[in-house]
C-alpha positions, 0 to 999 in steps of 0.5 A, a space after each residue: 500499500 502506498 505508504 502516503 495512503 493512511 486509510 480512514 476505513 481500517 477498523 477496530 474489532 472487524 468481525 472479532 478480528 482487532 484492526 489498527 484505526 487512523 482517521 486522517 485525510 490523504 492525497 488522491 495524487 500529486 496535484 488531485 484533490 484531497 481524498 477526506 473520509 469521515 469516521 466514527 467509532 472505527 465506523 467508515 461513512 459512505 455516502 451514496 446518492 441513489 439517482 435513477 439515471 446515476 449513482 453517485 458516491 463521493 468519487 466516482 458517478 456511474 450509471 444506475 442500473 443492475 442487470 440480473 443473469 445466472 452466468 457471469 458475462 462474457 464481455 463486461 467486468 463491471 458487474 457486482 457477483 452477489 448470492 449466486 447471480 450476476 449483476 451487469 452494472 451501469 448499461 442502462 438507467 433505473 425505470 422511474 420508480 416511487 418507492 426504491 425498494 421495489 426490486 433489488 437493483 438499488 441493493 445490488 447498485 449500493 454494493 458496486 458504490 461501496 466496492 468503488 469506493 473501498 477500492 479507492 482506500 486499497 480497501 477489501 474488508 470494511 465497517 460501514 456506515 451507508 450515509 443515503 438519501 430521499 426526495 425531500 417529500 417522501 423522506 417522511 414516509 419512506 425513511 425506516 423501509 429504505 434504512 431497512 431495505 440496505 440493512 437486510 444483511 449485516 455481513 455481506 461477501 460479494 465480488 465486484 469486478 472480479 475482486 472480492 469484499 467483506 463488509 459490515 453494514 453496521 448502520 445507515 442514516 437516511 438523510 433529505 435530498 437537496 437540503 445535504 448537497 449544502 449543509 457544509 455550507 450553510 452559513 453562507 446562505 444568508 438571505 433567501 435562497 431557492 434550492 433546486 435539485 434536478 435528478 433524472 426523476 424528480 425535482 426537489 425544490 425548497 427554500 432556506 431562510 438565514 441559513 435555516 430550513 423552512 420545513 413547510 417550503 419544500 415540494 417534490 415533483 416528478 419532473 426530472 431530466 427525463 422528461 427533457 430525454 422523452 421531449 427531445 426523442 418525441 420531437 426529432 421523431 415527430 419532426 424527421 422520423 428519426 429514432 435519435 440514439 440514447 446516448 446522443 441525447 444523454 451527451 447533450 444533458 450531461 455537456 450541453 453539446 449536441 454534436 450533430 447537424 441541423 435539423 437535429 441539433 435546433 430540434 433539440 435545443 429547442 425541446 431542452 428550452 421549452 423543458 427548462 422553460 417549464 421549469 421555471 413556470 413550475 418555480 414560480 408556482 412556488 414562489 420563485 423571484 429573483 428579485 427577492 431571492 438567489 437561485 442554486 441549481 443543482 444535479 444532473 440537470 444543472 447544465 441544461 439549465 445553464 445551456 439553454 435556460 434564461 435566468 439572472 446571472 447574478 442571482 442565480 449559481 449552479 453547483 457543479 459538481 455532481 457528487 455533491 449530495 453524496 459528499 454532503 450525506 457523509 458530512 450530515 452523517 458524520 456531524 450527527 453521530 458527532 453529536 451523538 456521542 457528545 450528548 452521551 458524554 
């Protein structure tokens, strides 16, 4: 192991075997952003943002897709082997389900997320506390069921990318999306601020008043970026008869660049502009006024709004880190656990 990389995830008394605990932050590599670990009582906190389009951790983003098979895939090595089944990761997107525990996909995708974070730390055994979230208006109703879903097995043996992992999942904290992404920088949010998290399936909206969350002013709309993708596909099909490839649409949604010729370029941009105009119409339904408040847009849809939207550039801010929510989950979870420890003492 690299002598400069000291692992916060080395556990005390992991499955009966004593290990030394070190809590530190170490660089990923020369000139790269430093990797920050949150640990509590010898347990590594791993944040996982379970999107409908992508799964995000503090350091990774990959497609939310897990295709099950009884046999190992021929070409792909990006698969999870769990309980004698093989699940190919990242070859599609998760269909929208209001209840994320309706099938096993998010459990398998969580194992892939854990493995990616452990591999980064050169670990294959770990004691884990999961830090996850749900849409704002679904947290209260679904928190306990989602937590139980992810904690179904305390000890988990599985393989990812042909490497074996052994983890103990000791607990899981379920937090609200949107707010978590700004939890660490909350002191900067003075005055009235509207936060908008545009994911693949949902759009979460909430207000902050002088850094305080306003619980009676938070909403979840089923108006995520996938709605824009459908509109682009239909508009191109209606106007030209061409069945536009999903990869072309996804590239545009991610980068704001179409890389196609006319008339496809204009059709894509026009469909996207119509969708973004509807986003702002919905925000106005929730009393958005760019003369009275700042607007903070995050999630996979931020690039779309930035590229084709009409907004006040002096009062509109984009959180461009796609992993911001997962990082926020880790921070939010760590601070909550630290307060619990302090109260016990």
